[in-house]
N, CA and C atoms as a LAMMPS dump frame, in Angstrom:
ITEM: TIMESTEP
0
ITEM: NUMBER OF ATOMS
516
ITEM: BOX BOUNDS ff ff ff
-5.0000000000000000e+02 5.0000000000000000e+02
-5.0000000000000000e+02 5.0000000000000000e+02
-5.0000000000000000e+02 5.0000000000000000e+02
ITEM: ATOMS id mol type element x y z
1 1 1 N -437.088 369.727 99.709
2 1 2 C -438.436 369.894 99.943
3 1 3 C -438.692 370.354 98.62
4 2 1 N -439.939 370.202 98.172
5 2 2 C -440.426 370.669 96.62
6 2 3 C -440.776 371.879 96.65
7 3 1 N -439.968 372.765 96.288
8 3 2 C -440.615 374.399 96.149
9 3 3 C -442.058 374.562 95.352
10 4 1 N -441.966 373.559 94.681
11 4 2 C -443.521 373.77 93.697
12 4 3 C -444.909 373.145 94.521
13 5 1 N -444.55 372.619 96.007
14 5 2 C -445.405 372.36 96.308
15 5 3 C -446.133 373.84 97.428
16 6 1 N -444.873 374.91 97.804
17 6 2 C -444.719 375.721 98.467
18 6 3 C -445.563 377.009 97.582
19 7 1 N -446.325 377.671 98.741
20 7 2 C -446.892 379.11 98.148
21 7 3 C -446.488 380.236 98.774
22 8 1 N -445.826 381.283 98.08
23 8 2 C -445.472 382.279 99.074
24 8 3 C -446.627 383.308 99.79
25 9 1 N -446.616 383.776 101.134
26 9 2 C -447.493 384.634 101.441
27 9 3 C -446.711 385.759 101.711
28 10 1 N -445.927 386.124 101.909
29 10 2 C -444.927 387.02 101.947
30 10 3 C -443.657 387.015 101.603
31 11 1 N -443.142 388.5 101.243
32 11 2 C -441.736 388.646 100.878
33 11 3 C -441.125 389.641 102.153
34 12 1 N -439.832 389.029 102.646
35 12 2 C -439.503 389.77 103.521
36 12 3 C -438.503 390.65 103.01
37 13 1 N -438.509 392.165 103.06
38 13 2 C -437.735 393.088 102.505
39 13 3 C -436.755 393.686 103.609
40 14 1 N -436.76 393.856 104.813
41 14 2 C -435.694 394.642 105.684
42 14 3 C -435.726 393.853 107.207
43 15 1 N -434.772 394.193 108.125
44 15 2 C -434.943 393.763 109.555
45 15 3 C -435.637 395.255 109.841
46 16 1 N -436.133 394.993 111.098
47 16 2 C -436.889 395.864 111.783
48 16 3 C -436.369 395.965 113.323
49 17 1 N -435.882 396.923 113.612
50 17 2 C -435.728 396.95 115.254
51 17 3 C -434.407 396.301 115.794
52 18 1 N -434.558 395.953 116.908
53 18 2 C -433.052 395.385 117.283
54 18 3 C -433.438 393.879 117.934
55 19 1 N -434.666 393.396 117.745
56 19 2 C -434.904 392.352 118.59
57 19 3 C -435.574 391.03 117.35
58 20 1 N -434.738 391.441 116.198
59 20 2 C -434.925 390.222 115.2
60 20 3 C -436.221 390.249 114.716
61 21 1 N -437.158 391.107 114.427
62 21 2 C -438.247 391.355 113.997
63 21 3 C -437.778 392.004 112.342
64 22 1 N -438.947 391.612 111.534
65 22 2 C -438.605 391.936 109.716
66 22 3 C -439.716 392.496 109.189
67 23 1 N -439.533 393.086 108.309
68 23 2 C -440.396 393.915 107.459
69 23 3 C -440.74 392.931 106.181
70 24 1 N -442.175 392.866 106.176
71 24 2 C -442.438 391.986 104.807
72 24 3 C -443.757 392.589 104.225
73 25 1 N -443.674 392.283 103.097
74 25 2 C -444.975 392.593 102.139
75 25 3 C -445.813 391.807 101.919
76 26 1 N -447.246 391.588 102.164
77 26 2 C -447.906 390.495 102.331
78 26 3 C -448.173 390.64 100.427
79 27 1 N -448.459 388.899 100.297
80 27 2 C -448.588 388.299 99.477
81 27 3 C -449.764 387.688 99.17
82 28 1 N -450.631 388.43 100.394
83 28 2 C -452.512 387.76 100.275
84 28 3 C -453.036 388.892 100.398
85 29 1 N -454.389 388.863 100.216
86 29 2 C -455.388 390.072 100.237
87 29 3 C -455.97 389.794 101.699
88 30 1 N -455.931 388.855 102.102
89 30 2 C -456.293 388.338 103.778
90 30 3 C -455.177 388.377 104.805
91 31 1 N -454.985 389.609 105.658
92 31 2 C -454.024 389.101 106.306
93 31 3 C -454.409 388.657 107.717
94 32 1 N -455.532 388.059 107.879
95 32 2 C -455.72 387.279 109.049
96 32 3 C -455.398 386.045 108.895
97 33 1 N -454.986 385.495 107.407
98 33 2 C -454.431 384.238 107.442
99 33 3 C -452.826 384.186 108.201
100 34 1 N -452.289 385.131 108.265
101 34 2 C -450.997 385.206 109.687
102 34 3 C -451.185 385.017 110.701
103 35 1 N -452.827 384.887 111.106
104 35 2 C -453.12 384.41 112.658
105 35 3 C -452.93 383.084 112.646
106 36 1 N -453.357 381.859 111.272
107 36 2 C -453.282 380.597 111.668
108 36 3 C -451.787 379.929 111.664
109 37 1 N -450.744 380.835 111.102
110 37 2 C -449.671 380.36 110.76
111 37 3 C -448.942 380.052 111.996
112 38 1 N -448.088 379.07 111.817
113 38 2 C -447.336 378.498 112.905
114 38 3 C -446.094 378.197 112.483
115 39 1 N -445.913 377.366 111.637
116 39 2 C -444.267 376.898 111.166
117 39 3 C -444.816 377.116 109.678
118 40 1 N -443.483 377.743 109.274
119 40 2 C -443.414 378.167 107.839
120 40 3 C -442.049 377.962 107.545
121 41 1 N -441.905 377.828 106.076
122 41 2 C -440.426 377.559 105.322
123 41 3 C -440.279 378.861 104.723
124 42 1 N -438.992 379.456 105.213
125 42 2 C -438.497 380.466 104.528
126 42 3 C -437.329 380.281 103.271
127 43 1 N -437.812 380.509 102.1
128 43 2 C -437.275 380.124 100.675
129 43 3 C -436.325 381.285 100.262
130 44 1 N -434.992 381.203 100.39
131 44 2 C -434.26 382.539 99.989
132 44 3 C -432.801 382.396 98.974
133 45 1 N -432.994 382.694 98.205
134 45 2 C -432.125 382.531 97.051
135 45 3 C -430.587 382.053 97.679
136 46 1 N -430.028 380.958 97.159
137 46 2 C -428.565 380.915 97.842
138 46 3 C -428.332 380.187 98.736
139 47 1 N -429.488 380.081 99.471
140 47 2 C -429.696 379.365 100.752
141 47 3 C -430.623 377.927 100.928
142 48 1 N -430.653 376.985 101.6
143 48 2 C -431.289 375.899 101.691
144 48 3 C -432.79 376.44 102.202
145 49 1 N -434.21 375.541 102.066
146 49 2 C -435.04 376.483 102.835
147 49 3 C -435.02 375.752 104.084
148 50 1 N -435.366 376.865 104.892
149 50 2 C -435.373 376.501 106.558
150 50 3 C -436.792 376.742 107.08
151 51 1 N -437.255 375.853 108.116
152 51 2 C -438.452 376.025 108.712
153 51 3 C -438.451 377.332 110.047
154 52 1 N -439.188 378.017 110.191
155 52 2 C -439.376 378.547 111.443
156 52 3 C -440.702 378.567 111.904
157 53 1 N -440.617 378.688 113.146
158 53 2 C -441.903 379.457 113.921
159 53 3 C -442.084 380.376 113.937
160 54 1 N -443.473 380.954 113.52
161 54 2 C -443.843 382.639 113.549
162 54 3 C -444.376 382.641 114.894
163 55 1 N -443.386 383.549 115.862
164 55 2 C -444.156 383.855 116.983
165 55 3 C -445.015 384.959 117
166 56 1 N -444.994 386.038 116.475
167 56 2 C -446.215 386.895 116.244
168 56 3 C -445.923 387.778 115.114
169 57 1 N -447.061 388.329 114.783
170 57 2 C -446.92 389.573 113.425
171 57 3 C -448.027 390.589 113.924
172 58 1 N -447.893 391.735 113.113
173 58 2 C -448.713 392.694 113.347
174 58 3 C -448.434 393.365 112.019
175 59 1 N -449.365 394.237 111.907
176 59 2 C -449.727 395.059 110.696
177 59 3 C -448.75 396.539 111.063
178 60 1 N -448.09 396.928 109.987
179 60 2 C -447.382 398.112 109.705
180 60 3 C -447.572 398.607 108.407
181 61 1 N -448.386 399.681 108.203
182 61 2 C -448.492 400.013 106.579
183 61 3 C -447.284 400.509 106.18
184 62 1 N -447.188 400.252 105.109
185 62 2 C -447.775 399.37 104.25
186 62 3 C -447.843 397.956 103.78
187 63 1 N -447.063 397.435 105.079
188 63 2 C -446.783 395.881 104.843
189 63 3 C -447.116 395.507 106.469
190 64 1 N -446.166 394.319 106.724
191 64 2 C -446.477 393.29 108.219
192 64 3 C -445.385 393.592 108.743
193 65 1 N -445.458 393.344 109.905
194 65 2 C -443.915 392.996 111.086
195 65 3 C -443.808 391.249 111.298
196 66 1 N -443.032 390.791 111.16
197 66 2 C -443.328 389.3 111.672
198 66 3 C -441.79 388.954 112.399
199 67 1 N -442.185 388.017 113.445
200 67 2 C -441.03 387.525 114.437
201 67 3 C -441.178 386.294 114.412
202 68 1 N -439.912 385.677 113.918
203 68 2 C -439.908 384.337 113.965
204 68 3 C -438.552 383.982 115.375
205 69 1 N -439.541 382.465 115.723
206 69 2 C -438.655 382.178 116.936
207 69 3 C -437.056 381.947 116.539
208 70 1 N -436.098 382.089 117.766
209 70 2 C -434.72 381.834 117.24
210 70 3 C -433.95 383.07 116.585
211 71 1 N -434.89 383.844 116.123
212 71 2 C -434.047 385.321 115.26
213 71 3 C -434.4 386.169 116.363
214 72 1 N -433.278 386.62 117.206
215 72 2 C -433.27 387.609 118.251
216 72 3 C -432.655 388.673 117.775
217 73 1 N -431.812 388.827 116.598
218 73 2 C -431.013 390.035 116.552
219 73 3 C -431.105 390.62 115.273
220 74 1 N -430.924 391.675 114.52
221 74 2 C -431.155 392.354 113.203
222 74 3 C -430.103 391.542 112.392
223 75 1 N -429.069 391.275 112.801
224 75 2 C -427.823 390.309 111.882
225 75 3 C -428.404 389.322 111.736
226 76 1 N -428.562 388.446 112.404
227 76 2 C -429.374 387.234 112.302
228 76 3 C -430.668 386.979 111.082
229 77 1 N -431.399 388.253 111.78
230 77 2 C -432.776 388.237 110.499
231 77 3 C -432.303 388.731 109.156
232 78 1 N -431.2 389.391 108.972
233 78 2 C -430.762 390.131 107.647
234 78 3 C -430.423 388.875 106.997
235 79 1 N -429.152 387.747 107.867
236 79 2 C -428.559 386.722 107.073
237 79 3 C -429.431 385.642 106.847
238 80 1 N -430.433 385.368 107.407
239 80 2 C -431.585 384.053 107.369
240 80 3 C -432.657 384.217 106.88
241 81 1 N -433.395 385.642 106.943
242 81 2 C -434.564 386.064 106.245
243 81 3 C -434.693 387.06 105.288
244 82 1 N -433.801 388.106 105.309
245 82 2 C -434.072 389.216 104.585
246 82 3 C -434.029 388.925 102.887
247 83 1 N -434.838 389.263 102.13
248 83 2 C -434.821 388.929 100.913
249 83 3 C -435.528 387.622 100.445
250 84 1 N -436.463 386.988 101.401
251 84 2 C -436.703 385.544 101.779
252 84 3 C -437.884 385.66 101.567
253 85 1 N -438.566 384.424 100.848
254 85 2 C -440.08 384.615 101.132
255 85 3 C -440.745 383.38 102.185
256 86 1 N -441.599 384.082 102.829
257 86 2 C -442.215 383.35 103.762
258 86 3 C -443.267 382.224 102.682
259 87 1 N -443.445 380.743 103.102
260 87 2 C -444.334 379.785 102.254
261 87 3 C -444.607 378.995 103.062
262 88 1 N -445.82 378.629 102.651
263 88 2 C -446.887 377.438 103.033
264 88 3 C -447.185 376.466 102.22
265 89 1 N -447.206 375.206 102.894
266 89 2 C -447.668 374.165 102.049
267 89 3 C -449.196 374.615 101.211
268 90 1 N -449.223 374.027 99.775
269 90 2 C -450.361 374.197 99.184
270 90 3 C -451.595 373.95 99.728
271 91 1 N -451.556 372.763 100.561
272 91 2 C -452.82 372.286 101.053
273 91 3 C -453.006 373.421 102.594
274 92 1 N -452.452 374.417 102.745
275 92 2 C -453.108 375.574 103.677
276 92 3 C -453.342 376.592 103.211
277 93 1 N -453.334 376.585 101.557
278 93 2 C -454.101 377.912 100.925
279 93 3 C -455.563 377.648 101.253
280 94 1 N -456.296 378.6 101.645
281 94 2 C -457.96 378.52 101.781
282 94 3 C -458.507 378.555 100.253
283 95 1 N -459.599 377.946 100.318
284 95 2 C -460.453 377.557 99.057
285 95 3 C -460.891 379.115 98.52
286 96 1 N -460.685 379.409 97.607
287 96 2 C -461.478 380.498 96.985
288 96 3 C -462.788 380.374 96.761
289 97 1 N -463.826 381.709 96.09
290 97 2 C -465.331 380.989 95.878
291 97 3 C -465.579 380.874 94.621
292 98 1 N -466.571 380.045 93.729
293 98 2 C -466.327 379.696 92.505
294 98 3 C -466.152 380.915 91.788
295 99 1 N -465.219 380.466 90.408
296 99 2 C -465.009 381.381 89.527
297 99 3 C -463.804 382.26 90.083
298 100 1 N -463.036 382.167 91.239
299 100 2 C -462.149 382.977 91.202
300 100 3 C -461.017 381.978 91.518
301 101 1 N -459.546 382.335 91.5
302 101 2 C -458.417 381.562 91.278
303 101 3 C -457.188 382.245 91.751
304 102 1 N -456.485 381.378 92.667
305 102 2 C -455.159 382.153 92.703
306 102 3 C -454.267 382.523 91.618
307 103 1 N -453.652 383.327 91.407
308 103 2 C -452.586 383.539 90.205
309 103 3 C -451.355 382.267 90.138
310 104 1 N -450.984 381.604 91.007
311 104 2 C -450.404 380.383 90.925
312 104 3 C -450.798 379.398 89.902
313 105 1 N -452.362 379.356 90.274
314 105 2 C -453.078 378.375 89.486
315 105 3 C -453.135 378.658 87.989
316 106 1 N -453.201 380.029 87.415
317 106 2 C -453.425 380.286 86.385
318 106 3 C -452.335 380.254 85.623
319 107 1 N -450.912 380.719 86.066
320 107 2 C -449.752 380.861 85.407
321 107 3 C -449.267 379.428 85.11
322 108 1 N -448.791 379.154 83.786
323 108 2 C -448.67 378.092 83.09
324 108 3 C -449.353 377.196 82.452
325 109 1 N -450.972 377.767 82.662
326 109 2 C -452.146 377.156 82.129
327 109 3 C -451.977 377.097 80.345
328 110 1 N -452.044 376.151 79.817
329 110 2 C -452.437 376.318 78.164
330 110 3 C -453.571 377.011 77.976
331 111 1 N -453.466 377.991 77.084
332 111 2 C -454.804 378.471 76.303
333 111 3 C -455.076 378.382 74.957
334 112 1 N -456.334 378.18 75.075
335 112 2 C -456.416 377.887 73.414
336 112 3 C -457.885 378.625 73.127
337 113 1 N -458.416 378.504 71.876
338 113 2 C -459.652 379.312 71.554
339 113 3 C -460.678 378.318 71.497
340 114 1 N -461.7 378.548 71.444
341 114 2 C -462.972 377.891 71.397
342 114 3 C -463.038 376.576 70.433
343 115 1 N -462.307 377.057 69.504
344 115 2 C -462.094 375.581 68.63
345 115 3 C -460.941 374.838 68.601
346 116 1 N -460.52 375.1 69.952
347 116 2 C -459.011 374.026 70.005
348 116 3 C -457.694 374.394 69.508
349 117 1 N -457.759 375.704 69.061
350 117 2 C -456.395 376.164 68.751
351 117 3 C -455.813 376.857 69.735
352 118 1 N -454.374 376.41 70.205
353 118 2 C -453.76 376.749 70.874
354 118 3 C -453.201 378.601 70.586
355 119 1 N -453.311 378.976 71.702
356 119 2 C -453.197 380.547 72.016
357 119 3 C -451.856 380.676 72.658
358 120 1 N -451.248 380.194 73.511
359 120 2 C -450.216 380.314 74.032
360 120 3 C -450.177 379.643 75.419
361 121 1 N -449.493 380.348 76.413
362 121 2 C -449.246 380.005 77.791
363 121 3 C -449.554 381.115 78.468
364 122 1 N -450.281 381.163 79.875
365 122 2 C -450.25 382.17 80.731
366 122 3 C -448.871 381.869 81.483
367 123 1 N -448.29 383.365 81.142
368 123 2 C -446.746 383.718 81.835
369 123 3 C -446.972 384.636 83.2
370 124 1 N -448.194 385.086 83.101
371 124 2 C -448.168 386.226 84.114
372 124 3 C -449.667 386.775 84.287
373 125 1 N -449.671 387.279 85.591
374 125 2 C -451.248 388.094 85.648
375 125 3 C -450.956 389.418 86.437
376 126 1 N -451.339 390.033 85.744
377 126 2 C -451.329 391.417 86.046
378 126 3 C -452.432 391.943 86.612
379 127 1 N -452.409 392.29 87.944
380 127 2 C -453.628 392.987 88.774
381 127 3 C -453.866 394.369 88.667
382 128 1 N -454.767 394.684 88.012
383 128 2 C -455.144 396.156 87.605
384 128 3 C -456.161 396.15 88.171
385 129 1 N -456.54 397.619 88.45
386 129 2 C -457.365 398.035 89.314
387 129 3 C -458.946 397.597 89.085
388 130 1 N -459.613 397.45 87.636
389 130 2 C -460.687 397.032 87.512
390 130 3 C -460.632 395.54 87.14
391 131 1 N -459.733 395.084 86.362
392 131 2 C -459.726 393.372 86.298
393 131 3 C -458.278 393.035 86.125
394 132 1 N -458.102 391.786 86.347
395 132 2 C -457.01 391.138 86.088
396 132 3 C -456.947 391.084 84.616
397 133 1 N -455.486 390.716 83.968
398 133 2 C -455.315 390.692 82.675
399 133 3 C -453.981 389.466 82.839
400 134 1 N -454.677 388.467 81.782
401 134 2 C -453.694 387.402 81.52
402 134 3 C -452.562 387.615 80.522
403 135 1 N -451.184 387.727 80.433
404 135 2 C -449.768 387.824 80.082
405 135 3 C -449.807 386.274 79.079
406 136 1 N -450.361 386.181 77.963
407 136 2 C -450.187 385.073 77.119
408 136 3 C -449.128 385.163 76.362
409 137 1 N -448.275 384.186 76.272
410 137 2 C -447.129 384.171 75.543
411 137 3 C -447.3 382.703 74.444
412 138 1 N -447.5 382.957 72.712
413 138 2 C -447.534 381.891 72.309
414 138 3 C -447.298 382.043 70.591
415 139 1 N -447.563 381.503 69.738
416 139 2 C -447.315 381.698 68.487
417 139 3 C -447.554 383.522 67.915
418 140 1 N -448.305 383.861 68.512
419 140 2 C -448.554 385.503 67.839
420 140 3 C -447.769 385.971 68.678
421 141 1 N -447.279 385.906 69.593
422 141 2 C -445.994 386.588 70.596
423 141 3 C -447.233 386.876 71.845
424 142 1 N -446.976 388.014 72.518
425 142 2 C -447.458 388.219 73.493
426 142 3 C -449.065 388.811 73.501
427 143 1 N -450.233 388.264 74.067
428 143 2 C -451.144 388.925 74.082
429 143 3 C -451.529 388.976 75.463
430 144 1 N -452.573 390.135 75.672
431 144 2 C -453.074 390.73 76.966
432 144 3 C -454.314 390.355 76.903
433 145 1 N -454.701 389.356 77.78
434 145 2 C -456.459 388.949 77.785
435 145 3 C -457.027 389.603 79.384
436 146 1 N -457.955 390.166 78.848
437 146 2 C -458.456 390.902 80.379
438 146 3 C -459.415 389.588 80.572
439 147 1 N -459.264 389.389 81.852
440 147 2 C -460.026 388.266 82.587
441 147 3 C -461.393 388.263 83.107
442 148 1 N -462.144 388.82 81.745
443 148 2 C -463.598 388.94 81.717
444 148 3 C -464.427 387.82 81.406
445 149 1 N -465.821 387.798 81.324
446 149 2 C -466.533 386.399 80.863
447 149 3 C -466.295 387.012 79.035
448 150 1 N -466.185 387.985 78.738
449 150 2 C -466.327 388.374 77.347
450 150 3 C -465.229 387.537 76.495
451 151 1 N -464.261 387.293 77.18
452 151 2 C -462.897 386.916 76.547
453 151 3 C -462.456 385.302 77.387
454 152 1 N -462.656 385.218 78.516
455 152 2 C -462.543 383.648 79.384
456 152 3 C -463.849 383.182 79.543
457 153 1 N -463.805 382.191 78.594
458 153 2 C -464.792 381.194 78.744
459 153 3 C -464.569 380.364 79.76
460 154 1 N -463.822 379.606 79.69
461 154 2 C -463.847 378.487 80.778
462 154 3 C -462.007 378.429 81.414
463 155 1 N -462.17 377.806 82.936
464 155 2 C -460.967 377.904 83.417
465 155 3 C -460.846 376.701 83.94
466 156 1 N -460.161 375.618 83.637
467 156 2 C -459.989 374.321 84.266
468 156 3 C -458.507 373.95 84.712
469 157 1 N -458.577 374.629 86.067
470 157 2 C -457.032 374.59 87.052
471 157 3 C -456.745 373.327 86.787
472 158 1 N -457.555 372.386 87.021
473 158 2 C -456.786 370.651 87.144
474 158 3 C -456.53 370.393 86.391
475 159 1 N -457.083 370.745 84.943
476 159 2 C -456.522 370.26 83.516
477 159 3 C -455.36 371.304 82.923
478 160 1 N -455.189 372.453 83.906
479 160 2 C -454.014 373.417 83.166
480 160 3 C -454.33 373.937 82.078
481 161 1 N -455.884 374.252 81.943
482 161 2 C -456.144 374.663 80.634
483 161 3 C -457.228 375.845 80.74
484 162 1 N -457.404 376.641 79.64
485 162 2 C -458.133 377.947 79.856
486 162 3 C -458.675 378.307 78.583
487 163 1 N -460.085 378.362 78.021
488 163 2 C -460.741 378.296 76.835
489 163 3 C -460.966 379.99 76.608
490 164 1 N -460.478 380.606 75.397
491 164 2 C -461.067 381.77 75.38
492 164 3 C -461.64 382.215 74.234
493 165 1 N -462.431 383.461 74.148
494 165 2 C -463.323 383.189 72.729
495 165 3 C -463.352 385.101 72.362
496 166 1 N -463.403 385.365 71.067
497 166 2 C -463.48 386.777 70.828
498 166 3 C -462.386 387.702 71.109
499 167 1 N -461.041 387.152 70.826
500 167 2 C -460.003 387.656 71.114
501 167 3 C -459.236 388.261 69.882
502 168 1 N -459.588 388 69.038
503 168 2 C -459.253 388.264 67.375
504 168 3 C -458.769 389.649 67.34
505 169 1 N -459.285 390.712 68.281
506 169 2 C -459.075 392.003 68.272
507 169 3 C -458.033 392.394 69.362
508 170 1 N -457.542 391.587 69.75
509 170 2 C -456.648 391.34 70.902
510 170 3 C -455.12 390.77 70.511
511 171 1 N -455.142 390.032 69.373
512 171 2 C -453.704 389.466 68.729
513 171 3 C -453.234 390.451 67.834
514 172 1 N -451.774 390.755 67.986
515 172 2 C -451.134 391.562 67.309
516 172 3 C -451.171 391.085 65.982
């Protein structure tokens, strides 16, 4: 299974209770998306990807509780699920409104200025209270670019390209 075609929607942190349930950190802002999940793939370091059926889920602040078919004991949950990511096919990711992007669409995009000069590559997106910030690494080292129209002129996820402007004061 090609891991690059899968998107993580939760991280399983620990087992919960005696029936094989697990506590997970949602990696989505829309928890209703779990209602539509049936079959998911758990990706866990050191183990092959495994497909599980999601029996049910519910919110338990600050995260969620998940129950998978065939996982009925905490020992099994710890062995197969804990420290794993709940992933879905890229095609199962909902479409976002115009000018909104998933982080996985931005990471790895080449960043250039309006004249076409390479600035670097988006290595990470920091989710800050007021706006996201792109962490771009390139010939000038690390540059933090706020994801606002003043700096980000165009985002072309299909071409894996972001054009920025007015970043002179941001360059170290």
